[in-house]
PDB file of N, CA, C and O in Angstrom, chain B, residues numbered from 101:
ATOM      1  N   UNK B 101       0.845  -1.188   0.000  1.00  0.00           N
ATOM      2  CA  UNK B 101       0.000   0.000   0.000  1.00  0.00           C
ATOM      3  C   UNK B 101       0.878   1.236   0.000  1.00  0.00           C
ATOM      4  O   UNK B 101       2.004   1.222   0.499  1.00  0.00           O
ATOM      5  N   UNK B 102       0.363   2.261  -0.547  1.00  0.00           N
ATOM      6  CA  UNK B 102       1.083   3.518  -0.635  1.00  0.00           C
ATOM      7  C   UNK B 102       1.121   4.204   0.720  1.00  0.00           C
ATOM      8  O   UNK B 102       0.345   3.880   1.619  1.00  0.00           O
ATOM      9  N   UNK B 103       2.035   5.155   0.853  1.00  0.00           N
ATOM     10  CA  UNK B 103       2.116   5.856   2.139  1.00  0.00           C
ATOM     11  C   UNK B 103       0.987   6.863   2.294  1.00  0.00           C
ATOM     12  O   UNK B 103       0.267   7.178   1.346  1.00  0.00           O
ATOM     13  N   UNK B 104       0.859   7.348   3.497  1.00  0.00           N
ATOM     14  CA  UNK B 104      -0.282   8.205   3.846  1.00  0.00           C
ATOM     15  C   UNK B 104      -0.261   9.536   3.099  1.00  0.00           C
ATOM     16  O   UNK B 104      -1.321  10.093   2.812  1.00  0.00           O
ATOM     17  N   UNK B 105       0.917  10.052   2.780  1.00  0.00           N
ATOM     18  CA  UNK B 105       1.007  11.321   2.046  1.00  0.00           C
ATOM     19  C   UNK B 105       0.450  11.168   0.631  1.00  0.00           C
ATOM     20  O   UNK B 105      -0.243  12.054   0.132  1.00  0.00           O
ATOM     21  N   UNK B 106       0.757  10.039  -0.012  1.00  0.00           N
ATOM     22  CA  UNK B 106       0.224   9.786  -1.353  1.00  0.00           C
ATOM     23  C   UNK B 106      -1.291   9.637  -1.329  1.00  0.00           C
ATOM     24  O   UNK B 106      -1.987  10.132  -2.216  1.00  0.00           O
ATOM     25  N   UNK B 107      -1.792   8.955  -0.310  1.00  0.00           N
ATOM     26  CA  UNK B 107      -3.239   8.767  -0.196  1.00  0.00           C
ATOM     27  C   UNK B 107      -3.943  10.097   0.029  1.00  0.00           C
ATOM     28  O   UNK B 107      -5.010  10.337  -0.536  1.00  0.00           O
ATOM     29  N   UNK B 108      -3.360  10.959   0.845  1.00  0.00           N
ATOM     30  CA  UNK B 108      -3.959  12.271   1.075  1.00  0.00           C
ATOM     31  C   UNK B 108      -3.955  13.104  -0.200  1.00  0.00           C
ATOM     32  O   UNK B 108      -4.913  13.826  -0.474  1.00  0.00           O
ATOM     33  N   UNK B 109      -2.894  13.009  -0.972  1.00  0.00           N
ATOM     34  CA  UNK B 109      -2.832  13.735  -2.243  1.00  0.00           C
ATOM     35  C   UNK B 109      -3.889  13.205  -3.220  1.00  0.00           C
ATOM     36  O   UNK B 109      -4.547  13.977  -3.918  1.00  0.00           O
ATOM     37  N   UNK B 110      -4.041  11.875  -3.259  1.00  0.00           N
ATOM     38  CA  UNK B 110      -5.066  11.280  -4.124  1.00  0.00           C
ATOM     39  C   UNK B 110      -6.467  11.697  -3.686  1.00  0.00           C
ATOM     40  O   UNK B 110      -7.324  11.966  -4.528  1.00  0.00           O
ATOM     41  N   UNK B 111      -6.705  11.752  -2.374  1.00  0.00           N
ATOM     42  CA  UNK B 111      -8.007  12.193  -1.875  1.00  0.00           C
ATOM     43  C   UNK B 111      -8.296  13.624  -2.293  1.00  0.00           C
ATOM     44  O   UNK B 111      -9.416  13.948  -2.687  1.00  0.00           O
ATOM     45  N   UNK B 112      -7.294  14.470  -2.207  1.00  0.00           N
ATOM     46  CA  UNK B 112      -7.464  15.878  -2.581  1.00  0.00           C
ATOM     47  C   UNK B 112      -7.805  15.996  -4.071  1.00  0.00           C
ATOM     48  O   UNK B 112      -8.709  16.741  -4.451  1.00  0.00           O
ATOM     49  N   UNK B 113      -7.075  15.255  -4.906  1.00  0.00           N
ATOM     50  CA  UNK B 113      -7.333  15.301  -6.340  1.00  0.00           C
ATOM     51  C   UNK B 113      -8.694  14.700  -6.686  1.00  0.00           C
ATOM     52  O   UNK B 113      -9.388  15.198  -7.573  1.00  0.00           O
ATOM     53  N   UNK B 114      -9.078  13.625  -5.982  1.00  0.00           N
ATOM     54  CA  UNK B 114     -10.373  12.986  -6.224  1.00  0.00           C
ATOM     55  C   UNK B 114     -11.511  13.928  -5.847  1.00  0.00           C
ATOM     56  O   UNK B 114     -12.517  14.001  -6.553  1.00  0.00           O
ATOM     57  N   UNK B 115     -11.359  14.644  -4.749  1.00  0.00           N
ATOM     58  CA  UNK B 115     -12.389  15.615  -4.360  1.00  0.00           C
ATOM     59  C   UNK B 115     -12.505  16.721  -5.403  1.00  0.00           C
ATOM     60  O   UNK B 115     -13.603  17.207  -5.676  1.00  0.00           O
ATOM     61  N   UNK B 116     -11.387  17.116  -5.980  1.00  0.00           N
ATOM     62  CA  UNK B 116     -11.401  18.142  -7.022  1.00  0.00           C
ATOM     63  C   UNK B 116     -12.203  17.711  -8.241  1.00  0.00           C
ATOM     64  O   UNK B 116     -12.993  18.493  -8.769  1.00  0.00           O
ATOM     65  N   UNK B 117     -12.008  16.473  -8.694  1.00  0.00           N
ATOM     66  CA  UNK B 117     -12.761  16.011  -9.863  1.00  0.00           C
ATOM     67  C   UNK B 117     -14.229  15.807  -9.520  1.00  0.00           C
ATOM     68  O   UNK B 117     -15.094  16.024 -10.368  1.00  0.00           O
ATOM     69  N   UNK B 118     -14.523  15.393  -8.291  1.00  0.00           N
ATOM     70  CA  UNK B 118     -15.935  15.277  -7.896  1.00  0.00           C
ATOM     71  C   UNK B 118     -16.616  16.636  -7.917  1.00  0.00           C
ATOM     72  O   UNK B 118     -17.753  16.752  -8.374  1.00  0.00           O
ATOM     73  N   UNK B 119     -15.935  17.662  -7.428  1.00  0.00           N
ATOM     74  CA  UNK B 119     -16.505  19.017  -7.483  1.00  0.00           C
ATOM     75  C   UNK B 119     -16.693  19.472  -8.931  1.00  0.00           C
ATOM     76  O   UNK B 119     -17.682  20.129  -9.256  1.00  0.00           O
ATOM     77  N   UNK B 120     -15.746  19.122  -9.792  1.00  0.00           N
ATOM     78  CA  UNK B 120     -15.883  19.490 -11.204  1.00  0.00           C
ATOM     79  C   UNK B 120     -17.107  18.820 -11.820  1.00  0.00           C
ATOM     80  O   UNK B 120     -17.856  19.459 -12.558  1.00  0.00           O
ATOM     81  N   UNK B 121     -17.317  17.528 -11.522  1.00  0.00           N
ATOM     82  CA  UNK B 121     -18.507  16.841 -12.032  1.00  0.00           C
ATOM     83  C   UNK B 121     -19.781  17.454 -11.478  1.00  0.00           C
ATOM     84  O   UNK B 121     -20.762  17.595 -12.208  1.00  0.00           O
ATOM     85  N   UNK B 122     -19.788  17.817 -10.218  1.00  0.00           N
ATOM     86  CA  UNK B 122     -20.974  18.432  -9.620  1.00  0.00           C
ATOM     87  C   UNK B 122     -21.274  19.769 -10.281  1.00  0.00           C
ATOM     88  O   UNK B 122     -22.428  20.057 -10.600  1.00  0.00           O
ATOM     89  N   UNK B 123     -20.262  20.579 -10.487  1.00  0.00           N
ATOM     90  CA  UNK B 123     -20.450  21.891 -11.122  1.00  0.00           C
ATOM     91  C   UNK B 123     -20.957  21.730 -12.550  1.00  0.00           C
ATOM     92  O   UNK B 123     -21.859  22.453 -12.971  1.00  0.00           O
ATOM     93  N   UNK B 124     -20.386  20.789 -13.296  1.00  0.00           N
ATOM     94  CA  UNK B 124     -20.840  20.560 -14.666  1.00  0.00           C
ATOM     95  C   UNK B 124     -22.295  20.112 -14.687  1.00  0.00           C
ATOM     96  O   UNK B 124     -23.067  20.546 -15.542  1.00  0.00           O
ATOM     97  N   UNK B 125     -22.675  19.240 -13.747  1.00  0.00           N
ATOM     98  CA  UNK B 125     -24.059  18.771 -13.698  1.00  0.00           C
ATOM     99  C   UNK B 125     -25.025  19.882 -13.307  1.00  0.00           C
ATOM    100  O   UNK B 125     -26.130  19.955 -13.843  1.00  0.00           O
ATOM    101  N   UNK B 126     -24.625  20.742 -12.385  1.00  0.00           N
ATOM    102  CA  UNK B 126     -25.487  21.869 -12.007  1.00  0.00           C
ATOM    103  C   UNK B 126     -25.666  22.808 -13.199  1.00  0.00           C
ATOM    104  O   UNK B 126     -26.774  23.283 -13.448  1.00  0.00           O
ATOM    105  N   UNK B 127     -24.604  23.074 -13.925  1.00  0.00           N
ATOM    106  CA  UNK B 127     -24.706  23.923 -15.116  1.00  0.00           C
ATOM    107  C   UNK B 127     -25.606  23.270 -16.161  1.00  0.00           C
ATOM    108  O   UNK B 127     -26.413  23.945 -16.800  1.00  0.00           O
ATOM    109  N   UNK B 128     -25.468  21.961 -16.334  1.00  0.00           N
ATOM    110  CA  UNK B 128     -26.315  21.251 -17.303  1.00  0.00           C
ATOM    111  C   UNK B 128     -27.780  21.341 -16.915  1.00  0.00           C
ATOM    112  O   UNK B 128     -28.634  21.553 -17.776  1.00  0.00           O
ATOM    113  N   UNK B 129     -28.085  21.181 -15.624  1.00  0.00           N
ATOM    114  CA  UNK B 129     -29.473  21.289 -15.171  1.00  0.00           C
ATOM    115  C   UNK B 129     -29.997  22.705 -15.385  1.00  0.00           C
ATOM    116  O   UNK B 129     -31.133  22.886 -15.823  1.00  0.00           O
ATOM    117  N   UNK B 130     -29.183  23.702 -15.084  1.00  0.00           N
ATOM    118  CA  UNK B 130     -29.608  25.090 -15.311  1.00  0.00           C
ATOM    119  C   UNK B 130     -29.867  25.355 -16.786  1.00  0.00           C
ATOM    120  O   UNK B 130     -30.854  26.002 -17.136  1.00  0.00           O
ATOM    121  N   UNK B 131     -28.990  24.861 -17.651  1.00  0.00           N
ATOM    122  CA  UNK B 131     -29.202  25.023 -19.088  1.00  0.00           C
ATOM    123  C   UNK B 131     -30.482  24.332 -19.532  1.00  0.00           C
ATOM    124  O   UNK B 131     -31.221  24.865 -20.360  1.00  0.00           O
ATOM    125  N   UNK B 132     -30.752  23.142 -18.984  1.00  0.00           N
ATOM    126  CA  UNK B 132     -31.954  22.416 -19.344  1.00  0.00           C
ATOM    127  C   UNK B 132     -33.201  23.166 -18.874  1.00  0.00           C
ATOM    128  O   UNK B 132     -34.214  23.187 -19.574  1.00  0.00           O
ATOM    129  N   UNK B 133     -33.129  23.781 -17.687  1.00  0.00           N
ATOM    130  CA  UNK B 133     -34.266  24.532 -17.165  1.00  0.00           C
ATOM    131  C   UNK B 133     -34.508  25.816 -17.947  1.00  0.00           C
ATOM    132  O   UNK B 133     -35.650  26.252 -18.093  1.00  0.00           O
ATOM    133  N   UNK B 134     -33.440  26.419 -18.446  1.00  0.00           N
ATOM    134  CA  UNK B 134     -33.587  27.660 -19.224  1.00  0.00           C
ATOM    135  C   UNK B 134     -34.387  27.391 -20.488  1.00  0.00           C
ATOM    136  O   UNK B 134     -35.255  28.178 -20.866  1.00  0.00           O
ATOM    137  N   UNK B 135     -34.090  26.283 -21.132  1.00  0.00           N
ATOM    138  CA  UNK B 135     -34.949  25.927 -22.256  1.00  0.00           C
ATOM    139  C   UNK B 135     -34.257  25.799 -23.582  1.00  0.00           C
ATOM    140  O   UNK B 135     -33.088  25.424 -23.678  1.00  0.00           O
ATOM    141  N   UNK B 136     -35.006  26.119 -24.586  1.00  0.00           N
ATOM    142  CA  UNK B 136     -34.748  25.767 -25.968  1.00  0.00           C
ATOM    143  C   UNK B 136     -33.318  25.988 -26.471  1.00  0.00           C
ATOM    144  O   UNK B 136     -32.712  25.024 -26.938  1.00  0.00           O
ATOM    145  N   UNK B 137     -32.754  27.166 -26.409  1.00  0.00           N
ATOM    146  CA  UNK B 137     -31.448  27.305 -27.060  1.00  0.00           C
ATOM    147  C   UNK B 137     -30.321  26.557 -26.337  1.00  0.00           C
ATOM    148  O   UNK B 137     -29.300  26.247 -26.950  1.00  0.00           O
ATOM    149  N   UNK B 138     -30.490  26.271 -25.066  1.00  0.00           N
ATOM    150  CA  UNK B 138     -29.408  25.641 -24.314  1.00  0.00           C
ATOM    151  C   UNK B 138     -29.644  24.168 -24.014  1.00  0.00           C
ATOM    152  O   UNK B 138     -28.825  23.539 -23.344  1.00  0.00           O
ATOM    153  N   UNK B 139     -30.745  23.609 -24.496  1.00  0.00           N
ATOM    154  CA  UNK B 139     -31.017  22.187 -24.283  1.00  0.00           C
ATOM    155  C   UNK B 139     -29.921  21.303 -24.880  1.00  0.00           C
ATOM    156  O   UNK B 139     -29.506  20.317 -24.270  1.00  0.00           O
ATOM    157  N   UNK B 140     -29.467  21.661 -26.058  1.00  0.00           N
ATOM    158  CA  UNK B 140     -28.445  20.866 -26.729  1.00  0.00           C
ATOM    159  C   UNK B 140     -27.123  20.904 -25.961  1.00  0.00           C
ATOM    160  O   UNK B 140     -26.416  19.899 -25.889  1.00  0.00           O
ATOM    161  N   UNK B 141     -26.795  22.048 -25.394  1.00  0.00           N
ATOM    162  CA  UNK B 141     -25.553  22.177 -24.623  1.00  0.00           C
ATOM    163  C   UNK B 141     -25.622  21.306 -23.376  1.00  0.00           C
ATOM    164  O   UNK B 141     -24.641  20.654 -23.017  1.00  0.00           O
ATOM    165  N   UNK B 142     -26.770  21.292 -22.717  1.00  0.00           N
ATOM    166  CA  UNK B 142     -26.945  20.444 -21.537  1.00  0.00           C
ATOM    167  C   UNK B 142     -26.794  18.976 -21.919  1.00  0.00           C
ATOM    168  O   UNK B 142     -26.163  18.208 -21.192  1.00  0.00           O
ATOM    169  N   UNK B 143     -27.360  18.584 -23.042  1.00  0.00           N
ATOM    170  CA  UNK B 143     -27.227  17.208 -23.507  1.00  0.00           C
ATOM    171  C   UNK B 143     -25.769  16.864 -23.786  1.00  0.00           C
ATOM    172  O   UNK B 143     -25.318  15.768 -23.452  1.00  0.00           O
ATOM    173  N   UNK B 144     -25.043  17.769 -24.383  1.00  0.00           N
ATOM    174  CA  UNK B 144     -23.625  17.535 -24.677  1.00  0.00           C
ATOM    175  C   UNK B 144     -22.832  17.378 -23.389  1.00  0.00           C
ATOM    176  O   UNK B 144     -21.980  16.494 -23.297  1.00  0.00           O
ATOM    177  N   UNK B 145     -23.097  18.217 -22.394  1.00  0.00           N
ATOM    178  CA  UNK B 145     -22.410  18.093 -21.101  1.00  0.00           C
ATOM    179  C   UNK B 145     -22.620  16.703 -20.500  1.00  0.00           C
ATOM    180  O   UNK B 145     -21.667  16.055 -20.068  1.00  0.00           O
ATOM    181  N   UNK B 146     -23.861  16.259 -20.478  1.00  0.00           N
ATOM    182  CA  UNK B 146     -24.177  14.953 -19.894  1.00  0.00           C
ATOM    183  C   UNK B 146     -23.581  13.830 -20.744  1.00  0.00           C
ATOM    184  O   UNK B 146     -23.040  12.864 -20.204  1.00  0.00           O
ATOM    185  N   UNK B 147     -23.676  13.950 -22.050  1.00  0.00           N
ATOM    186  CA  UNK B 147     -23.136  12.931 -22.947  1.00  0.00           C
ATOM    187  C   UNK B 147     -21.628  12.777 -22.771  1.00  0.00           C
ATOM    188  O   UNK B 147     -21.122  11.656 -22.720  1.00  0.00           O
ATOM    189  N   UNK B 148     -20.918  13.879 -22.680  1.00  0.00           N
ATOM    190  CA  UNK B 148     -19.462  13.830 -22.509  1.00  0.00           C
ATOM    191  C   UNK B 148     -19.109  13.195 -21.165  1.00  0.00           C
ATOM    192  O   UNK B 148     -18.152  12.425 -21.083  1.00  0.00           O
ATOM    193  N   UNK B 149     -19.855  13.501 -20.129  1.00  0.00           N
ATOM    194  CA  UNK B 149     -19.587  12.897 -18.820  1.00  0.00           C
ATOM    195  C   UNK B 149     -19.820  11.391 -18.839  1.00  0.00           C
ATOM    196  O   UNK B 149     -19.019  10.633 -18.292  1.00  0.00           O
ATOM    197  N   UNK B 150     -20.897  10.957 -19.458  1.00  0.00           N
ATOM    198  CA  UNK B 150     -21.179   9.522 -19.537  1.00  0.00           C
ATOM    199  C   UNK B 150     -20.109   8.826 -20.375  1.00  0.00           C
ATOM    200  O   UNK B 150     -19.640   7.746 -20.018  1.00  0.00           O
ATOM    201  N   UNK B 151     -19.733   9.436 -21.469  1.00  0.00           N
ATOM    202  CA  UNK B 151     -18.677   8.889 -22.316  1.00  0.00           C
ATOM    203  C   UNK B 151     -17.360   8.792 -21.548  1.00  0.00           C
ATOM    204  O   UNK B 151     -16.660   7.784 -21.639  1.00  0.00           O
ATOM    205  N   UNK B 152     -17.027   9.826 -20.799  1.00  0.00           N
ATOM    206  CA  UNK B 152     -15.818   9.838 -19.983  1.00  0.00           C
ATOM    207  C   UNK B 152     -15.864   8.723 -18.935  1.00  0.00           C
ATOM    208  O   UNK B 152     -14.855   8.065 -18.679  1.00  0.00           O
ATOM    209  N   UNK B 153     -17.019   8.518 -18.341  1.00  0.00           N
ATOM    210  CA  UNK B 153     -17.184   7.459 -17.345  1.00  0.00           C
ATOM    211  C   UNK B 153     -16.984   6.076 -17.974  1.00  0.00           C
ATOM    212  O   UNK B 153     -16.270   5.239 -17.422  1.00  0.00           O
ATOM    213  N   UNK B 154     -17.612   5.840 -19.122  1.00  0.00           N
ATOM    214  CA  UNK B 154     -17.563   4.521 -19.758  1.00  0.00           C
ATOM    215  C   UNK B 154     -16.207   4.243 -20.394  1.00  0.00           C
ATOM    216  O   UNK B 154     -15.693   3.129 -20.297  1.00  0.00           O
ATOM    217  N   UNK B 155     -15.632   5.235 -21.035  1.00  0.00           N
ATOM    218  CA  UNK B 155     -14.403   5.018 -21.789  1.00  0.00           C
ATOM    219  C   UNK B 155     -13.151   5.096 -20.917  1.00  0.00           C
ATOM    220  O   UNK B 155     -12.188   4.370 -21.165  1.00  0.00           O
ATOM    221  N   UNK B 156     -13.145   5.953 -19.915  1.00  0.00           N
ATOM    222  CA  UNK B 156     -11.928   6.155 -19.139  1.00  0.00           C
ATOM    223  C   UNK B 156     -12.035   5.660 -17.699  1.00  0.00           C
ATOM    224  O   UNK B 156     -11.235   4.824 -17.280  1.00  0.00           O
ATOM    225  N   UNK B 157     -12.993   6.151 -16.945  1.00  0.00           N
ATOM    226  CA  UNK B 157     -13.021   5.878 -15.513  1.00  0.00           C
ATOM    227  C   UNK B 157     -13.348   4.426 -15.177  1.00  0.00           C
ATOM    228  O   UNK B 157     -12.677   3.835 -14.331  1.00  0.00           O
ATOM    229  N   UNK B 158     -14.348   3.839 -15.806  1.00  0.00           N
ATOM    230  CA  UNK B 158     -14.721   2.467 -15.488  1.00  0.00           C
ATOM    231  C   UNK B 158     -13.618   1.465 -15.840  1.00  0.00           C
ATOM    232  O   UNK B 158     -13.280   0.632 -14.998  1.00  0.00           O
ATOM    233  N   UNK B 159     -13.042   1.509 -17.046  1.00  0.00           N
ATOM    234  CA  UNK B 159     -11.952   0.571 -17.333  1.00  0.00           C
ATOM    235  C   UNK B 159     -10.733   0.775 -16.424  1.00  0.00           C
ATOM    236  O   UNK B 159     -10.093  -0.193 -16.013  1.00  0.00           O
ATOM    237  N   UNK B 160     -10.420   2.019 -16.119  1.00  0.00           N
ATOM    238  CA  UNK B 160      -9.273   2.298 -15.256  1.00  0.00           C
ATOM    239  C   UNK B 160      -9.531   1.766 -13.843  1.00  0.00           C
ATOM    240  O   UNK B 160      -8.626   1.224 -13.209  1.00  0.00           O
ATOM    241  N   UNK B 161     -10.754   1.919 -13.355  1.00  0.00           N
ATOM    242  CA  UNK B 161     -11.110   1.404 -12.028  1.00  0.00           C
ATOM    243  C   UNK B 161     -11.031  -0.119 -12.008  1.00  0.00           C
ATOM    244  O   UNK B 161     -10.481  -0.703 -11.075  1.00  0.00           O
ATOM    245  N   UNK B 162     -11.571  -0.753 -13.021  1.00  0.00           N
ATOM    246  CA  UNK B 162     -11.510  -2.210 -13.082  1.00  0.00           C
ATOM    247  C   UNK B 162     -10.069  -2.706 -13.187  1.00  0.00           C
ATOM    248  O   UNK B 162      -9.726  -3.737 -12.610  1.00  0.00           O
ATOM    249  N   UNK B 163      -9.238  -1.986 -13.910  1.00  0.00           N
ATOM    250  CA  UNK B 163      -7.818  -2.328 -13.990  1.00  0.00           C
ATOM    251  C   UNK B 163      -7.166  -2.242 -12.612  1.00  0.00           C
ATOM    252  O   UNK B 163      -6.383  -3.116 -12.239  1.00  0.00           O
ATOM    253  N   UNK B 164      -7.484  -1.202 -11.863  1.00  0.00           N
ATOM    254  CA  UNK B 164      -6.927  -1.035 -10.519  1.00  0.00           C
ATOM    255  C   UNK B 164      -7.366  -2.176  -9.600  1.00  0.00           C
ATOM    256  O   UNK B 164      -6.565  -2.679  -8.813  1.00  0.00           O
ATOM    257  N   UNK B 165      -8.615  -2.581  -9.694  1.00  0.00           N
ATOM    258  CA  UNK B 165      -9.163  -3.623  -8.820  1.00  0.00           C
ATOM    259  C   UNK B 165      -8.716  -5.025  -9.252  1.00  0.00           C
ATOM    260  O   UNK B 165      -8.223  -5.800  -8.433  1.00  0.00           O
ATOM    261  N   UNK B 166      -8.887  -5.342 -10.525  1.00  0.00           N
ATOM    262  CA  UNK B 166      -8.677  -6.716 -10.993  1.00  0.00           C
ATOM    263  C   UNK B 166      -7.200  -7.019 -11.242  1.00  0.00           C
ATOM    264  O   UNK B 166      -6.693  -8.036 -10.769  1.00  0.00           O
ATOM    265  N   UNK B 167      -6.521  -6.169 -11.961  1.00  0.00           N
ATOM    266  CA  UNK B 167      -5.138  -6.460 -12.350  1.00  0.00           C
ATOM    267  C   UNK B 167      -4.157  -6.107 -11.234  1.00  0.00           C
ATOM    268  O   UNK B 167      -3.309  -6.922 -10.873  1.00  0.00           O
ATOM    269  N   UNK B 168      -4.268  -4.897 -10.689  1.00  0.00           N
ATOM    270  CA  UNK B 168      -3.311  -4.450  -9.680  1.00  0.00           C
ATOM    271  C   UNK B 168      -3.676  -4.877  -8.258  1.00  0.00           C
ATOM    272  O   UNK B 168      -2.879  -4.709  -7.335  1.00  0.00           O
ATOM    273  N   UNK B 169      -4.874  -5.426  -8.080  1.00  0.00           N
ATOM    274  CA  UNK B 169      -5.326  -5.947  -6.781  1.00  0.00           C
ATOM    275  C   UNK B 169      -5.279  -4.895  -5.667  1.00  0.00           C
ATOM    276  O   UNK B 169      -4.865  -5.183  -4.544  1.00  0.00           O
ATOM    277  N   UNK B 170      -5.702  -3.692  -5.991  1.00  0.00           N
ATOM    278  CA  UNK B 170      -5.753  -2.624  -4.986  1.00  0.00           C
ATOM    279  C   UNK B 170      -7.075  -2.665  -4.253  1.00  0.00           C
ATOM    280  O   UNK B 170      -8.071  -3.160  -4.779  1.00  0.00           O
ATOM    281  N   UNK B 171      -7.083  -2.147  -3.041  1.00  0.00           N
ATOM    282  CA  UNK B 171      -8.349  -2.119  -2.307  1.00  0.00           C
ATOM    283  C   UNK B 171      -9.289  -1.086  -2.936  1.00  0.00           C
ATOM    284  O   UNK B 171      -8.859  -0.196  -3.669  1.00  0.00           O
ATOM    285  N   UNK B 172     -10.565  -1.227  -2.634  1.00  0.00           N
ATOM    286  CA  UNK B 172     -11.607  -0.446  -3.295  1.00  0.00           C
ATOM    287  C   UNK B 172     -11.397   1.057  -3.126  1.00  0.00           C
ATOM    288  O   UNK B 172     -11.459   1.809  -4.099  1.00  0.00           O
ATOM    289  N   UNK B 173     -11.150   1.492  -1.898  1.00  0.00           N
ATOM    290  CA  UNK B 173     -11.037   2.924  -1.610  1.00  0.00           C
ATOM    291  C   UNK B 173      -9.848   3.543  -2.342  1.00  0.00           C
ATOM    292  O   UNK B 173      -9.972   4.605  -2.954  1.00  0.00           O
ATOM    293  N   UNK B 174      -8.701   2.879  -2.277  1.00  0.00           N
ATOM    294  CA  UNK B 174      -7.517   3.401  -2.956  1.00  0.00           C
ATOM    295  C   UNK B 174      -7.728   3.418  -4.471  1.00  0.00           C
ATOM    296  O   UNK B 174      -7.349   4.379  -5.142  1.00  0.00           O
ATOM    297  N   UNK B 175      -8.334   2.354  -5.009  1.00  0.00           N
ATOM    298  CA  UNK B 175      -8.592   2.295  -6.450  1.00  0.00           C
ATOM    299  C   UNK B 175      -9.547   3.399  -6.888  1.00  0.00           C
ATOM    300  O   UNK B 175      -9.390   3.963  -7.970  1.00  0.00           O
ATOM    301  N   UNK B 176     -10.539   3.709  -6.051  1.00  0.00           N
ATOM    302  CA  UNK B 176     -11.474   4.781  -6.369  1.00  0.00           C
ATOM    303  C   UNK B 176     -10.760   6.131  -6.402  1.00  0.00           C
ATOM    304  O   UNK B 176     -10.947   6.909  -7.338  1.00  0.00           O
ATOM    305  N   UNK B 177      -9.952   6.409  -5.395  1.00  0.00           N
ATOM    306  CA  UNK B 177      -9.186   7.664  -5.374  1.00  0.00           C
ATOM    307  C   UNK B 177      -8.240   7.743  -6.567  1.00  0.00           C
ATOM    308  O   UNK B 177      -8.138   8.782  -7.220  1.00  0.00           O
ATOM    309  N   UNK B 178      -7.561   6.660  -6.842  1.00  0.00           N
ATOM    310  CA  UNK B 178      -6.610   6.630  -7.947  1.00  0.00           C
ATOM    311  C   UNK B 178      -7.320   6.849  -9.279  1.00  0.00           C
ATOM    312  O   UNK B 178      -6.816   7.558 -10.150  1.00  0.00           O
ATOM    313  N   UNK B 179      -8.484   6.243  -9.430  1.00  0.00           N
ATOM    314  CA  UNK B 179      -9.247   6.388 -10.668  1.00  0.00           C
ATOM    315  C   UNK B 179      -9.729   7.820 -10.844  1.00  0.00           C
ATOM    316  O   UNK B 179      -9.587   8.393 -11.924  1.00  0.00           O
ATOM    317  N   UNK B 180     -10.295   8.402  -9.797  1.00  0.00           N
ATOM    318  CA  UNK B 180     -10.799   9.772  -9.913  1.00  0.00           C
ATOM    319  C   UNK B 180      -9.673  10.766 -10.145  1.00  0.00           C
ATOM    320  O   UNK B 180      -9.859  11.753 -10.856  1.00  0.00           O
ATOM    321  N   UNK B 181      -8.521  10.523  -9.564  1.00  0.00           N
ATOM    322  CA  UNK B 181      -7.412  11.452  -9.760  1.00  0.00           C
ATOM    323  C   UNK B 181      -6.698  11.222 -11.090  1.00  0.00           C
ATOM    324  O   UNK B 181      -5.808  11.990 -11.455  1.00  0.00           O
ATOM    325  N   UNK B 182      -7.077  10.176 -11.811  1.00  0.00           N
ATOM    326  CA  UNK B 182      -6.403   9.872 -13.070  1.00  0.00           C
ATOM    327  C   UNK B 182      -6.775  10.833 -14.194  1.00  0.00           C
ATOM    328  O   UNK B 182      -6.156  10.805 -15.257  1.00  0.00           O
ATOM    329  N   UNK B 183      -7.772  11.678 -13.974  1.00  0.00           N
ATOM    330  CA  UNK B 183      -8.142  12.642 -15.018  1.00  0.00           C
ATOM    331  C   UNK B 183      -6.983  13.547 -15.378  1.00  0.00           C
ATOM    332  O   UNK B 183      -6.861  13.975 -16.526  1.00  0.00           O
ATOM    333  N   UNK B 184      -6.127  13.843 -14.402  1.00  0.00           N
ATOM    334  CA  UNK B 184      -4.983  14.717 -14.706  1.00  0.00           C
ATOM    335  C   UNK B 184      -3.992  14.003 -15.618  1.00  0.00           C
ATOM    336  O   UNK B 184      -3.347  14.646 -16.445  1.00  0.00           O
ATOM    337  N   UNK B 185      -3.859  12.673 -15.480  1.00  0.00           N
ATOM    338  CA  UNK B 185      -3.001  11.920 -16.395  1.00  0.00           C
ATOM    339  C   UNK B 185      -3.557  11.967 -17.808  1.00  0.00           C
ATOM    340  O   UNK B 185      -2.811  12.121 -18.775  1.00  0.00           O
ATOM    341  N   UNK B 186      -4.858  11.834 -17.919  1.00  0.00           N
ATOM    342  CA  UNK B 186      -5.509  11.907 -19.223  1.00  0.00           C
ATOM    343  C   UNK B 186      -5.312  13.284 -19.840  1.00  0.00           C
ATOM    344  O   UNK B 186      -5.007  13.400 -21.027  1.00  0.00           O
ATOM    345  N   UNK B 187      -5.490  14.337 -19.027  1.00  0.00           N
ATOM    346  CA  UNK B 187      -5.374  15.697 -19.524  1.00  0.00           C
ATOM    347  C   UNK B 187      -3.933  16.027 -19.921  1.00  0.00           C
ATOM    348  O   UNK B 187      -3.719  16.737 -20.904  1.00  0.00           O
ATOM    349  N   UNK B 188      -2.932  15.523 -19.172  1.00  0.00           N
ATOM    350  CA  UNK B 188      -1.528  15.780 -19.487  1.00  0.00           C
ATOM    351  C   UNK B 188      -1.132  15.125 -20.804  1.00  0.00           C
ATOM    352  O   UNK B 188      -0.278  15.648 -21.519  1.00  0.00           O
ATOM    353  N   UNK B 189      -1.740  13.988 -21.135  1.00  0.00           N
ATOM    354  CA  UNK B 189      -1.394  13.271 -22.369  1.00  0.00           C
ATOM    355  C   UNK B 189      -2.247  13.673 -23.553  1.00  0.00           C
ATOM    356  O   UNK B 189      -2.030  13.196 -24.666  1.00  0.00           O
ATOM    357  N   UNK B 190      -3.222  14.548 -23.324  1.00  0.00           N
ATOM    358  CA  UNK B 190      -4.110  14.987 -24.402  1.00  0.00           C
ATOM    359  C   UNK B 190      -3.387  16.026 -25.261  1.00  0.00           C
ATOM    360  O   UNK B 190      -2.823  16.992 -24.744  1.00  0.00           O
ATOM    361  N   UNK B 191      -3.411  15.816 -26.564  1.00  0.00           N
ATOM    362  CA  UNK B 191      -2.818  16.778 -27.497  1.00  0.00           C
ATOM    363  C   UNK B 191      -3.874  17.179 -28.509  1.00  0.00           C
ATOM    364  O   UNK B 191      -4.767  16.397 -28.836  1.00  0.00           O
ATOM    365  N   UNK B 192      -3.768  18.379 -28.993  1.00  0.00           N
ATOM    366  CA  UNK B 192      -4.739  18.895 -29.955  1.00  0.00           C
ATOM    367  C   UNK B 192      -4.439  18.413 -31.330  1.00  0.00           C
ATOM    368  O   UNK B 192      -5.157  18.750 -32.272  1.00  0.00           O
TER     369      UNK B 192
END
């Protein structure tokens, strides 16, 4: 198992991505409530989040649990904090 400093850093990063998802969902709901011109934007926000969950977070979590044999809590933190790895490797 990793040391306590690494776990605290992972918790901090995981909380950051959870707040980002919450903010995106609140914005999507507000856009949906506003109506017609912003309905499509709200749909895109939700679609991208679901796609991100299915394509990146779920496989990465299963890899942490099944292949690396990490405990559930650590694998969850590691998975949620992995968005920064994805963003660092993203090129235009």
